[in-house]
C-alpha positions in Angstrom: -55.5 24.4 -36.3 -55.8 26.0 -39.7 -54.7 29.6 -40.2 -58.3 30.7 -40.7 -59.4 29.0 -37.5 -56.5 30.6 -35.7 -57.4 34.0 -37.0 -61.1 33.6 -36.0 -60.0 32.4 -32.6 -57.7 35.4 -32.0 -60.4 37.8 -33.3 -62.8 36.3 -30.8 -60.3 36.7 -28.0 -59.9 40.4 -28.9 -63.6 40.9 -28.9 -64.0 39.2 -25.5 -61.2 41.3 -24.0 -62.8 44.5 -25.2 -66.1 43.4 -23.8 -64.4 42.8 -20.5 -62.8 46.3 -20.6 -66.2 47.8 -21.2 -67.7 45.9 -18.3 -64.9 46.9 -16.0 -65.2 50.5 -17.1 -68.9 50.4 -16.3 -68.1 49.1 -12.9 -65.7 52.0 -12.3 -68.4 54.5 -13.4 -70.8 52.8 -10.9 -68.5 52.6 -7.9 -65.7 55.1 -8.6 -62.0 54.6 -8.3 -60.9 51.0 -7.6 -57.3 49.8 -8.0 -58.2 46.2 -8.6 -60.7 47.0 -11.4 -58.2 49.4 -12.9 -55.6 46.7 -12.9 -58.1 44.3 -14.6 -58.7 46.9 -17.3 -55.0 47.3 -17.9 -54.6 43.5 -18.1 -57.4 43.1 -20.6 -55.9 46.0 -22.7 -52.6 44.2 -22.7 -54.3 41.0 -23.9 -55.8 43.1 -26.8 -52.4 44.3 -27.7 -50.9 40.8 -27.7 -53.8 39.3 -29.6 -53.7 42.1 -32.1 -50.0 41.5 -32.6 -50.6 37.8 -33.2 -53.5 38.5 -35.5 -51.3 40.8 -37.6 -48.6 38.1 -37.8 -51.1 35.4 -38.9 -52.6 37.7 -41.6 -49.2 38.7 -42.8 -47.9 35.1 -43.1 -50.5 34.4 -45.8 -49.7 37.5 -47.7 -46.0 36.9 -47.4 -46.4 33.4 -48.8 -48.4 34.7 -51.7 -45.8 37.4 -52.4 -43.0 34.8 -52.4 -44.9 32.6 -54.8 -45.8 35.6 -57.0 -42.1 36.7 -57.1 -41.2 33.2 -58.2 -43.6 33.5 -61.1 -46.7 31.7 -59.8 -50.1 33.2 -60.3 -51.7 33.7 -56.9 -54.4 36.3 -57.6 -57.2 33.7 -57.8 -56.9 31.2 -55.0 -59.6 28.9 -53.8 -60.1 28.1 -50.1 -61.8 25.3 -48.2 -64.3 28.0 -46.9 -65.5 28.4 -50.5 -66.7 24.8 -50.4 -67.8 24.8 -46.8 -70.0 27.9 -47.5 -72.1 25.7 -49.7 -72.5 22.8 -47.4 -71.4 21.9 -43.9 -68.4 19.6 -43.9 -65.0 19.2 -42.3 -61.8 20.8 -43.7 -60.4 17.6 -45.1 -63.6 16.8 -47.2 -63.7 20.4 -48.4 -60.0 20.2 -49.5 -60.6 16.9 -51.2 -63.4 18.5 -53.3 -61.1 21.3 -54.3 -58.4 18.9 -55.1 -60.6 16.7 -57.3 -62.1 19.7 -59.1 -59.0 21.8 -59.6 -56.8 18.9 -60.6 -59.3 17.3 -62.9 -58.2 16.7 -66.5 -60.9 19.0 -68.0 -59.9 22.0 -65.9 -56.2 21.5 -66.5 -56.7 21.1 -70.2 -59.1 24.1 -70.4 -56.6 26.3 -68.6 -53.7 25.1 -70.8 -55.8 25.7 -73.9 -56.8 29.2 -72.7 -53.2 30.1 -72.0 -52.2 28.8 -75.4 -54.9 30.8 -77.1 -54.0 34.0 -75.2 -50.3 33.7 -76.1 -51.1 33.1 -79.7 -53.3 36.2 -79.8 -50.3 38.4 -78.7 
């Protein structure tokens, strides 16, 4: 499972747990005090806490990877993602990655970037 799919799944689980909490709270308003429903609310809130912790870790891992690369001298402020391709046409992750690989590793792109870097350094 890709990191983005994992993030989307965890976000969905958080949403489902909050909906469950709201439904249980409505039941409490309708019937009054009920220990089982209150326990269910606490269990769903615990799930939200756990899922939120997981979500934070998933999101942090991408940022940490970018920071490590940036600290090592790599430019990471303009990254392309398979979702940039999939937003244009429905396809699987592997096909979207193959398109990015073909385009971004093409001779013209590499040569154009190298020439642009060379021109920019000469202008200093």
